[in-house]
N, C-alpha and C positions, 0 to 999 in steps of 0.2 A: 099428555108427558109421552104417550108413547106414538105420538105422529112424527115421522123423518119429517116428512115435508108438507107443509099446510100453505095452500093455493090457495088465497081469497082476494078478490078484488076491492077496493077502496070502501067502499059502500059495504059489504061485510066486515069488512075490518073494525070500521066506527061501530057497525049494528052490535059485534061481537063485544068488544072492547067498550061500548059505552063511552066511547071517548069525541072528543072534536076535532082532534086532527091526526093526519095519518103517522106523523112522527110516533105520538102518544100510543096510538093504534099498534104501532109495530114493538114499540116497549115493552107493555101489556102481553103482546101475544109473544114472542121473546121469553118470559118467565114461565111460560104454558108449553111452549113447545121446543125441540131443538133447532129450526129452520122454518121460521114463519116467512111467505114472500108472498107481497101485497103488489098485486098490479092495478096499475094506473092510467090502463087504457093507451091512449095519444100522450100521459104525460110519462109513460115509461115503466119503473118496478122498484121496489124496494127488495133486494134480497142483503143479506147481513147489514142491516140497519143503511146502506149507502142505496144512494139512488142514482139508475140508469136510464138512460132516457130511449124511449122508441123511435123507431128508424121512419124517417119519412119516406111514404111512398102514397103514390094515390090509391087511395082507399074508394074501394066501390061495396063492401060489404065486410061488417066486422065480424060475422057470425062465426064459431071457432077460433075465434083469434086467443081467446083464453086458454081454450082448451089445446092451439096449435102453442102456447105459451108452457105448460105446462108437461108436455108433452117432449119439448125441445132441450125444457131444463133439464130433465130427467136423461135422456137419452147423452146428452152433453155429458152429464155427471158421471151416469154408468156406465155408458159404454165409451164416449171419448174421453174417458176422466180428465174433466179439466175440471180446474177450480172453480167456485163459484162465481164466483166474478167472470170469467168467460163464460162459463153457462149461460148466465143471464144474456149476456151479448148474445149468445148463438139462438137461446129462447125467442131474446126478441125478435132474431130476423126471421125466426119461423112463423111469429106471432105476424111480423109485419107481412109477409107472404102471403097470409090467410086474409088478409084484408085486400088484396087484388083482384078479388075474384068473387063471384056469387055464387052460395051456399056455401057448404063445410068441409064439400070432397072436390076437387081439382086437379088435374095434371101437372097442372103450376106446382104444386106441394111435395118437393121432392129434396132429398137432399143434396142434390147439386144447385138448387137453387139458395136453397138455407145456407150451406157454405162460402157462396158466391157474395150473398149479402152479407155476409158476417166479416167476412174476407175487408170487401169493400167499406164497410163502416167503421170497421175495427184497426185495419192494417194487420190482422195477427194473421198467422197460419197454423196449423195444425196437418200431422202426417194424412196423407190420402189427399190434401186440399190440391 
């Protein structure tokens, strides 16, 4: 209950909750913490009980995609003041960019690239974009 944001992947969510479906896992986690976020890899993410799709990019390596999602989500909520629905989309853009190169660190991962993919995929804009 003291966790503001709980980022887990599908397998972790199912294991922690001892349930067989992501929907049930989310329901259980939502009773335990304020904001469970279940990352589903190429199937997207569940935030506030709603599914958001992953972005279709040429995948080279998924190393760091989950961490990039979490960082992107927190950056969007805290720094950009986005509502959770938009933060989920912004974070998905960060995760997608992370999949386009080998390893966990690359010059391709930058705010300009994340904003560009976010705008392309959502049609939304925000200050400074």
